[in-house]
C-alpha positions in Angstrom: 0.0 0.0 0.0 2.9 2.3 0.7 4.1 1.8 -2.9 0.7 2.8 -4.1 -0.5 -0.7 -4.9 -3.8 -2.3 -4.1 -3.8 -4.3 -0.8 -5.0 -7.2 -2.9 -2.1 -8.7 -4.8 -2.3 -9.5 -8.5 -1.1 -12.7 -10.2 -1.6 -12.9 -14.0 -1.3 -15.5 -16.6 -1.2 -14.7 -20.4 -0.6 -17.0 -23.4 0.2 -16.1 -27.0 2.2 -17.4 -29.9 5.0 -15.8 -31.8 7.3 -17.2 -34.6 6.5 -20.8 -34.0 6.6 -20.6 -30.2 4.0 -20.6 -27.4 4.7 -17.8 -25.0 3.3 -18.1 -21.5 3.7 -15.1 -19.1 3.2 -15.7 -15.4 3.7 -12.6 -13.2 2.8 -10.6 -10.2 2.9 -7.1 -8.9 5.1 -7.8 -5.9 8.4 -6.4 -4.8 10.4 -8.0 -7.6 13.6 -10.0 -7.2 16.4 -8.7 -5.0 19.4 -8.6 -7.2 21.9 -8.1 -4.4 20.5 -10.8 -2.2 20.6 -13.4 -5.1 24.2 -12.4 -6.0 25.4 -12.6 -2.4 23.8 -16.0 -2.0 25.4 -17.2 -5.3 28.8 -15.9 -4.1 28.4 -17.8 -0.8 27.6 -21.0 -2.6 30.5 -20.4 -5.1 28.2 -20.4 -8.1 29.9 -17.3 -9.4 33.4 -16.0 -9.1 34.1 -12.9 -6.9 34.2 -9.8 -9.0 32.3 -11.4 -11.9 30.4 -9.0 -14.1 26.9 -10.4 -14.6 23.8 -9.0 -16.3 20.5 -8.8 -14.5 19.3 -11.7 -16.6 22.3 -13.9 -15.6 21.8 -13.0 -11.9 18.1 -13.8 -12.0 18.8 -17.1 -13.8 20.8 -18.2 -10.7 17.5 -19.0 -8.9 17.2 -22.0 -11.2 20.3 -23.6 -9.8 19.7 -26.8 -7.8 19.5 -26.1 -4.1 19.5 -22.4 -4.5 17.2 -20.4 -2.2 17.3 -16.9 -0.6 14.7 -17.9 2.0 16.0 -17.3 5.5 13.8 -20.0 7.0 12.5 -23.3 5.8 8.7 -23.8 5.4 6.4 -26.4 4.0 6.5 -24.7 0.6 9.8 -22.8 0.3 13.5 -22.7 1.4 14.8 -25.9 0.0 15.8 -24.7 -3.5 14.2 -27.4 -5.5 11.1 -25.9 -7.1 12.7 -23.6 -9.7 15.3 -26.3 -10.6 12.4 -28.7 -11.4 10.6 -26.0 -13.4 13.6 -25.4 -15.7 14.4 -29.0 -16.1 10.8 -29.9 -17.2 10.6 -26.9 -19.6 14.0 -27.9 -21.2 12.6 -31.5 -21.7 10.0 -29.9 -23.9 12.8 -28.0 -25.8 11.6 -24.7 -24.2 13.2 -22.0 -22.2 12.3 -19.7 -19.4 13.2 -16.0 -19.0 12.8 -13.7 -16.0 11.8 -10.1 -16.2 11.8 -8.2 -12.8 11.6 -4.6 -11.8 12.3 -3.7 -8.1 9.1 -2.6 -6.4 7.0 -3.4 -9.4 6.9 -7.1 -9.8 8.3 -10.2 -11.6 7.3 -12.0 -14.7 8.4 -15.4 -15.9 8.2 -15.9 -19.7 8.0 -19.6 -20.7 8.8 -20.2 -24.4 7.7 -23.6 -25.8 7.7 -24.8 -29.4 4.3 -25.1 -31.0 5.2 -28.5 -32.4 7.0 -30.4 -29.6 7.5 -33.7 -31.3 9.0 -32.8 -34.7 11.7 -30.3 -35.5 13.6 -29.2 -38.6 17.3 -29.9 -38.0 20.6 -29.3 -39.6 22.5 -32.6 -39.6 26.2 -32.3 -39.0 29.0 -34.8 -38.8 31.8 -35.1 -36.3 34.0 -38.1 -37.0 31.7 -41.0 -37.4 28.9 -39.4 -35.3 26.1 -37.2 -36.5 24.3 -34.5 -34.5 21.2 -32.4 -35.2 21.2 -28.7 -34.6 17.6 -27.2 -34.5 17.2 -25.0 -37.6 15.6 -22.2 -35.4 19.0 -21.8 -33.6 21.1 -21.7 -36.8 22.1 -18.3 -38.2 24.7 -19.2 -40.8 27.4 -21.7 -41.8 30.8 -20.9 -43.0 34.4 -22.0 -43.6 36.8 -19.9 -41.6 40.0 -18.3 -43.0 43.1 -18.4 -40.9 43.0 -14.7 -40.3 39.5 -15.0 -38.8 40.6 -17.3 -35.9 42.4 -16.1 -32.8 43.0 -17.4 -29.2 42.3 -15.5 -26.0 44.8 -16.2 -23.2 45.9 -19.4 -24.9 42.7 -21.2 -23.9 39.7 -19.8 -25.6 39.3 -19.9 -29.4 37.4 -17.1 -31.1 36.4 -16.5 -34.7 35.6 -13.1 -36.3 32.3 -13.2 -38.1 30.9 -10.0 -39.6 33.0 -7.8 -37.3 31.9 -9.8 -34.1 34.1 -12.1 -32.1 32.3 -15.4 -31.3 33.5 -18.2 -29.1 34.2 -21.5 -30.8 33.0 -24.8 -29.3 34.6 -27.9 -30.8 31.9 -30.5 -30.7 34.4 -33.4 -30.8 35.9 -32.1 -27.5 32.4 -31.7 -25.9 31.4 -35.3 -26.8 34.8 -36.8 -26.8 34.8 -38.3 -30.3 37.6 -38.5 -32.8 37.2 -35.8 -35.5 38.3 -36.0 -39.1 40.2 -32.7 -38.7 41.4 -30.6 -35.8 42.1 -27.5 -38.0 39.2 -25.0 -37.8 39.9 -23.9 -41.4 39.4 -27.4 -42.7 36.0 -27.9 -41.0 32.8 -26.0 -40.9 31.5 -23.4 -38.4 27.8 -23.4 -37.6 26.9 -20.0 -36.0 24.0 -20.5 -33.6 22.0 -18.1 -31.4 21.1 -19.0 -27.8 18.7 -16.3 -26.4 20.7 -13.5 -27.9 24.1 -15.0 -27.3 26.0 -16.4 -30.3 28.4 -19.3 -30.5 30.2 -21.0 -33.4 30.1 -24.8 -33.4 33.0 -26.5 -35.1 32.1 -29.6 -37.0 33.7 -31.7 -39.7 31.0 -31.3 -42.3 27.3 -30.6 -43.1 24.9 -33.4 -44.1 21.9 -31.3 -44.9 18.5 -30.4 -43.4 16.1 -33.0 -42.2 12.8 -33.2 -40.3 13.2 -35.5 -37.3 11.0 -36.9 -34.6 12.4 -36.2 -31.1 12.9 -39.3 -28.9 13.6 -39.1 -25.2 16.9 -40.6 -24.0 15.7 -41.7 -20.6 16.5 -40.5 -17.1 20.2 -41.4 -17.4 20.7 -38.5 -19.9 18.4 -36.0 -18.3 21.3 -33.8 -16.9 23.6 -34.0 -19.9 24.3 -30.4 -20.9 23.7 -29.6 -24.5 21.6 -32.6 -25.4 17.8 -32.1 -25.9 17.1 -35.7 -27.1 17.8 -38.1 -29.9 16.4 -38.9 -33.3 16.5 -41.9 -35.7 18.0 -40.7 -39.0 17.1 -41.9 -42.5 19.7 -44.7 -42.5 18.4 -46.0 -39.1 21.3 -44.7 -37.0 20.8 -42.4 -34.0 21.8 -38.7 -33.9 21.8 -36.5 -30.8 19.7 -33.4 -31.0 21.7 -30.5 -29.6 20.4 -27.9 -27.1 22.4 -24.8 -28.1 21.6 -22.9 -24.9 22.7 -25.9 -22.8 26.0 -26.0 -24.8 26.6 -22.3 -24.1 25.8 -22.7 -20.4 28.0 -25.8 -20.1 30.8 -23.8 -21.7 30.4 -21.0 -19.2 30.3 -23.4 -16.2 33.5 -24.9 -17.4 35.2 -21.6 -17.2 35.7 -20.9 -20.9 35.2 -17.4 -22.3 
């Protein structure tokens, strides 16, 4: 009431569709998320490095980490840090994502993005060694062969490629999934530039095999927590290819300490 709000709180639910996705907005008119409190808790749990520069979106995303809670006391419904972790995991199973929008003193909105067709996707099939992987077409921006002058290394540990005047981190899929590639030289393979919620990354693969519509198959509980994998698909020749979760690949790279 001191903030000029009605003494009766408001919780709203809205649904719409945009560019092949279902958007579900769940929000309130509460006090919003406490950025400092979340960051302090993350530092105490060593989820972020001291002095790290994080955006509001990255800080708010910490509440999805397993066991994370800013509640000072346990209750029957809060304080254990499992609810939001479960929410994100279930949404990712559906190849969706969740975004948080919060304004101090105004309220918080969770935006759930889910594909309209959750069983079939158009994918770009790529090869790494003898294995094949499927990158959702919706995440692919372009494919290219890099020239030597486009590739550089940051602090001798992080490979970057210059694409249209922007430096992008390079993720070698053969290192991620521990398979033997046909080539280790970036200029001899193909870079697939992908977008993950506004962040761009270049996936290094051996070659492209073309576009294919695939039916998503679950991989079972054993593979639920494998970062960067959204499921599997049976390809035209009867072999199995892993469907990549580009956002998960990006987050897995960040957790590993790469730039």
